[in-house]
C-alpha positions as CSV (number, residue, x, y, z in Angstrom):
1,X,46.5,5.0,-144.3
2,X,43.7,6.8,-143.4
3,X,41.0,7.1,-145.7
4,X,40.6,11.3,-145.7
5,X,44.1,10.8,-146.1
6,X,43.5,9.3,-149.7
7,X,40.7,11.0,-150.8
8,X,43.2,14.0,-150.1
9,X,45.8,12.5,-151.7
10,X,43.9,11.4,-154.8
11,X,42.1,14.8,-155.4
12,X,45.2,16.4,-155.6
13,X,46.7,14.0,-157.7
14,X,44.2,14.7,-160.4
15,X,44.0,18.0,-160.0
16,X,47.9,18.2,-160.9
17,X,46.9,15.6,-163.5
18,X,43.9,18.3,-164.8
19,X,45.9,21.6,-164.2
20,X,49.2,19.9,-166.3
21,X,46.4,18.4,-169.3
22,X,45.2,21.7,-169.6
23,X,48.7,22.9,-170.3
24,X,49.0,20.0,-172.5
25,X,46.2,20.8,-174.6
26,X,47.3,23.4,-176.7
27,X,50.4,21.2,-177.4
28,X,48.5,18.0,-178.4
29,X,49.7,17.7,-182.1
30,X,53.1,19.2,-183.5
31,X,51.8,20.5,-186.4
32,X,48.2,21.5,-187.9
33,X,48.0,21.0,-191.1
34,X,45.6,22.0,-193.2
35,X,43.6,21.5,-197.0
36,X,40.7,23.4,-197.9
37,X,39.1,26.7,-200.2
38,X,38.9,30.0,-199.6
39,X,37.2,29.5,-196.2
40,X,40.8,27.8,-194.9
41,X,43.8,29.8,-197.0
42,X,45.8,31.9,-195.7
43,X,47.6,33.5,-199.0
44,X,48.2,30.8,-201.7
45,X,46.2,32.2,-204.3
46,X,47.2,35.7,-203.4
47,X,51.0,34.8,-203.5
48,X,50.3,32.5,-206.8
49,X,48.5,35.4,-208.8
50,X,48.5,38.9,-206.6
51,X,47.2,41.0,-210.1
52,X,44.8,38.6,-210.4
53,X,41.3,40.6,-210.2
54,X,39.7,37.7,-208.5
55,X,42.3,37.6,-205.8
56,X,41.9,39.3,-202.2
57,X,42.8,42.7,-203.5
58,X,44.0,44.2,-199.9
59,X,43.1,47.5,-201.2
60,X,39.6,46.6,-200.7
61,X,40.3,45.0,-196.7
62,X,41.0,41.9,-197.7
63,X,43.8,40.8,-194.7
64,X,47.2,39.6,-195.9
65,X,46.0,37.4,-198.4
66,X,42.7,36.2,-197.0
67,X,39.3,35.7,-198.2
68,X,37.9,38.5,-195.1
69,X,38.9,41.4,-193.4
70,X,40.7,39.3,-190.3
71,X,42.2,36.1,-189.7
72,X,41.1,32.9,-191.0
73,X,39.6,30.0,-189.1
74,X,43.2,28.1,-189.7
75,X,44.7,30.7,-188.4
76,X,42.7,31.1,-185.6
77,X,43.0,27.0,-184.9
78,X,46.4,26.4,-185.1
79,X,46.9,29.0,-182.8
80,X,44.9,27.2,-180.2
81,X,47.9,24.1,-180.6
82,X,50.9,27.4,-180.5
83,X,51.2,26.8,-184.3
84,X,50.7,28.9,-187.3
85,X,48.6,28.7,-190.7
86,X,51.7,29.7,-193.2
87,X,50.6,29.6,-196.9
88,X,52.2,26.4,-198.7
89,X,54.1,28.5,-201.4
90,X,55.4,30.1,-198.5
91,X,57.1,27.1,-197.6
92,X,54.1,26.5,-194.8
93,X,51.8,24.1,-193.5
94,X,48.4,25.3,-195.0
95,X,48.4,24.0,-198.6
96,X,44.3,25.5,-199.0
97,X,43.7,27.8,-201.9
98,X,40.6,29.7,-202.4
99,X,39.1,28.5,-205.6
100,X,39.8,24.7,-205.1
101,X,37.2,21.7,-205.4
102,X,37.1,18.4,-204.3
103,X,37.3,17.5,-208.4
104,X,38.6,16.4,-210.4
105,X,35.0,16.6,-211.8
106,X,34.3,13.2,-214.8
107,X,32.3,15.7,-216.5
108,X,32.9,19.0,-218.8
109,X,35.6,21.2,-216.7
110,X,33.3,23.3,-214.3
111,X,32.5,26.6,-215.5
112,X,33.6,28.7,-212.8
113,X,36.0,30.9,-212.2
114,X,39.9,29.0,-212.9
115,X,38.3,25.2,-211.7
116,X,39.6,23.7,-214.3
117,X,43.3,24.3,-213.4
118,X,44.1,20.9,-211.5
119,X,46.0,23.1,-209.1
120,X,42.9,23.9,-207.4
121,X,41.5,20.5,-206.6
122,X,41.7,18.6,-203.1
123,X,43.8,16.1,-204.9
124,X,46.8,18.5,-206.3
125,X,47.0,19.9,-202.6
126,X,47.4,16.4,-201.3
127,X,50.2,15.7,-203.8
128,X,52.2,18.9,-203.3
129,X,51.9,18.3,-199.7
130,X,54.0,14.6,-200.7
131,X,56.1,16.2,-202.7
132,X,57.1,18.4,-199.7
133,X,57.5,15.8,-197.1
134,X,59.6,12.7,-198.7
135,X,60.2,11.3,-195.3
136,X,56.3,11.0,-195.1
137,X,53.6,12.2,-193.1
138,X,54.3,13.6,-189.6
139,X,52.3,10.8,-187.4
140,X,52.0,13.2,-184.4
141,X,50.6,15.8,-186.4
142,X,47.1,17.0,-187.2
143,X,45.3,17.1,-190.7
144,X,42.3,19.4,-190.7
145,X,40.1,19.1,-194.1
146,X,37.7,21.4,-194.7
147,X,35.9,21.4,-198.5
148,X,33.3,21.5,-200.6
149,X,31.5,25.0,-200.7
150,X,32.5,25.1,-204.2
151,X,31.7,22.5,-205.5
152,X,27.9,22.8,-204.4
153,X,27.8,26.2,-206.3
154,X,29.3,24.7,-209.2
155,X,26.2,22.0,-208.9
156,X,24.2,24.4,-210.1
157,X,25.9,24.8,-213.4
158,X,27.2,21.2,-214.3
159,X,26.6,17.7,-213.6
160,X,27.7,16.9,-209.9
161,X,28.0,14.0,-208.1
162,X,28.0,15.0,-204.3
163,X,28.5,11.7,-203.3
164,X,31.7,11.8,-205.8
165,X,32.8,14.7,-204.0
166,X,32.9,13.0,-200.7
167,X,35.0,10.2,-202.2
168,X,37.3,12.7,-202.9
169,X,37.4,14.0,-199.7
170,X,37.7,10.3,-198.1
171,X,40.7,9.2,-201.1
172,X,42.7,12.2,-199.9
173,X,42.3,11.1,-195.7
174,X,43.3,7.5,-197.3
175,X,46.6,8.8,-199.1
176,X,47.5,10.8,-196.2
177,X,46.7,8.2,-193.9
178,X,49.2,5.5,-196.6
179,X,51.7,8.2,-195.9
180,X,52.0,7.8,-191.9
181,X,49.1,10.3,-191.2
182,X,46.9,9.5,-188.0
183,X,45.0,12.3,-186.6
184,X,42.2,13.9,-189.0
185,X,39.9,16.9,-188.1
186,X,37.1,16.9,-190.7
187,X,34.1,18.9,-191.1
188,X,30.8,18.6,-193.1
189,X,29.0,21.5,-195.0
190,X,26.1,22.0,-193.3
191,X,23.0,23.9,-194.6
192,X,22.8,27.7,-195.5
193,X,19.2,27.9,-196.0
194,X,19.5,28.5,-199.3
195,X,16.9,25.6,-201.2
196,X,19.2,25.5,-204.7
197,X,22.5,24.7,-202.8
198,X,20.9,22.7,-199.7
199,X,20.3,19.4,-201.6
200,X,23.7,19.2,-202.7
201,X,25.5,20.1,-199.5
202,X,23.2,17.5,-197.4
203,X,23.7,14.6,-199.9
204,X,27.2,15.3,-199.4
205,X,27.5,15.2,-195.6
206,X,25.3,12.0,-195.6
207,X,27.6,10.5,-198.1
208,X,30.8,11.9,-196.1
209,X,29.7,10.2,-193.1
210,X,29.0,6.7,-194.5
211,X,32.4,6.6,-196.3
212,X,34.0,7.8,-193.1
213,X,32.2,5.4,-190.7
214,X,34.6,2.3,-191.7
215,X,37.6,3.6,-191.1
216,X,36.3,5.7,-188.1
217,X,34.9,2.2,-186.8
218,X,38.5,0.7,-188.0
219,X,40.1,2.7,-185.4
220,X,41.0,6.0,-187.3
221,X,41.7,8.9,-185.0
222,X,38.9,11.3,-187.1
223,X,36.9,14.0,-185.5
224,X,34.1,14.6,-187.8
225,X,32.8,18.0,-187.1
226,X,28.8,18.0,-185.9
227,X,28.6,21.3,-188.5
228,X,24.4,20.1,-187.8
229,X,24.2,21.0,-183.8
230,X,27.3,23.6,-184.6
231,X,24.9,25.6,-186.9
232,X,21.3,24.9,-184.5
233,X,23.8,26.8,-181.9
234,X,23.1,30.3,-183.8
235,X,19.3,29.3,-185.2
236,X,18.1,28.3,-181.8
237,X,19.7,30.9,-179.3
238,X,21.0,34.7,-179.5
239,X,24.9,33.4,-180.5
240,X,24.9,36.1,-183.5
241,X,24.1,38.9,-180.9
242,X,26.3,37.5,-178.1
243,X,29.5,37.7,-181.5
244,X,28.3,41.3,-182.1
245,X,26.7,40.6,-185.1
246,X,23.7,42.4,-186.4
247,X,23.0,42.4,-189.8
248,X,22.6,39.5,-192.6
249,X,24.8,40.4,-195.3
250,X,28.2,42.0,-196.8
251,X,30.6,44.3,-195.7
252,X,31.8,45.5,-198.5
253,X,28.3,45.8,-200.0
254,X,27.5,48.5,-197.2
255,X,29.5,52.0,-198.1
256,X,30.0,52.7,-194.3
257,X,31.5,49.5,-193.3
258,X,33.6,48.9,-196.3
259,X,35.0,52.5,-195.9
260,X,35.7,51.9,-192.9
261,X,38.0,48.7,-193.3
262,X,41.5,50.1,-193.2
263,X,43.4,46.5,-194.1
264,X,44.8,46.0,-190.5
265,X,43.4,43.1,-189.8
266,X,41.4,44.1,-186.7
267,X,38.4,45.5,-188.5
268,X,35.5,44.4,-186.8
269,X,31.9,44.8,-187.6
270,X,28.7,43.7,-187.5
271,X,27.7,41.5,-191.1
272,X,27.9,38.0,-190.9
273,X,29.8,38.4,-194.5
274,X,32.8,40.1,-195.4
275,X,32.0,40.0,-199.1
276,X,29.4,38.4,-201.0
277,X,30.1,34.8,-199.8
278,X,33.4,34.7,-197.3
279,X,31.9,34.7,-193.6
280,X,33.7,37.1,-191.3
281,X,36.5,36.9,-189.3
282,X,34.6,36.3,-186.2
283,X,32.5,33.3,-187.4
284,X,36.3,32.3,-188.5
285,X,37.1,32.2,-184.9
286,X,34.0,30.8,-183.5
287,X,34.5,28.0,-185.7
288,X,37.9,27.8,-185.2
289,X,37.4,27.5,-180.9
290,X,34.4,25.4,-181.7
291,X,36.6,23.1,-184.1
292,X,39.3,22.8,-181.0
293,X,36.5,22.0,-178.7
294,X,35.7,18.7,-180.7
295,X,38.9,17.6,-181.4
296,X,40.3,18.7,-177.6
297,X,37.2,18.0,-175.4
298,X,37.6,19.9,-172.2
299,X,38.6,17.5,-169.4
300,X,35.5,18.8,-167.4
301,X,34.7,15.5,-165.5
302,X,38.3,14.7,-164.3
303,X,38.0,18.6,-162.5
304,X,34.4,17.6,-160.9
305,X,36.3,14.5,-159.3
306,X,39.5,16.2,-158.2
307,X,37.6,18.5,-156.6
308,X,34.9,16.2,-155.1
309,X,37.8,14.3,-154.0
310,X,39.3,16.7,-152.7
311,X,36.1,18.5,-151.0
312,X,35.7,14.9,-149.5
313,X,38.9,14.8,-147.9
314,X,38.4,18.2,-146.2
315,X,35.0,17.8,-144.6
316,X,36.3,14.2,-143.5
317,X,39.4,16.2,-141.7
318,X,36.7,18.9,-140.2
319,X,34.5,16.1,-139.0
320,X,37.5,14.1,-137.1
């Protein structure tokens, strides 16, 4: 066989594999299960207590049980895998609920809304998952955990322990592994630029990484999201402007912005937040895309190799 023919066949084979790989990226996992707080919740809180004054009221523009004006990151993320993020209380795969903590806490009941109810702890979400899946966890699914933000706020008002909070996250992962789960996406907290909260968040992230390292070294398939690099991408460039975000603040605190939102889920605005603490849906989508790239890296090297081989083969034919 001529070398040019060999290069051409290798190039074509690699290119076909890359194309097929791109199609298979979306179906890399059979399902995505979610655990977390209001950042991930797609309706559990609203289903459980729609009349609660703390619930995401659609009359104010909150979208379909979410905590912002549009889909949550879990909606966007699951869609990239050709699935959805249906609330577990509606029989779905998303166990996250607004107000959830990593607790339980060893000291007093956290003095924030509803935090004393065990239903709002990460452990309870995992226990609910186990009860819903008596046959064990699907080993072909991805398990996404995004927790800890509410714990950082509790830290200001009672005795909080970032290490214990991180240990609860890892304990949840180990329980899911014992049930048969094999692949995880875990996001640290990152910093907010808030001197009051950032010490806790940094301590949590360091403890989480240290506790996960032995599991990863032991072969566990855990994607620990690089939240620091993600946040630095906003601070060092024009990422906010690229996303059409021009105001640092809350849409609901602005009379014009609040009045413009009809709760359809399609409303977009230039504020970083929808309410006082919840990011707008544009940032949810951006986070989901970054998380997806972390879990399923793009096959850029293979693309270059495939087309390089084909180009070399074509050049050899022309020379011949």
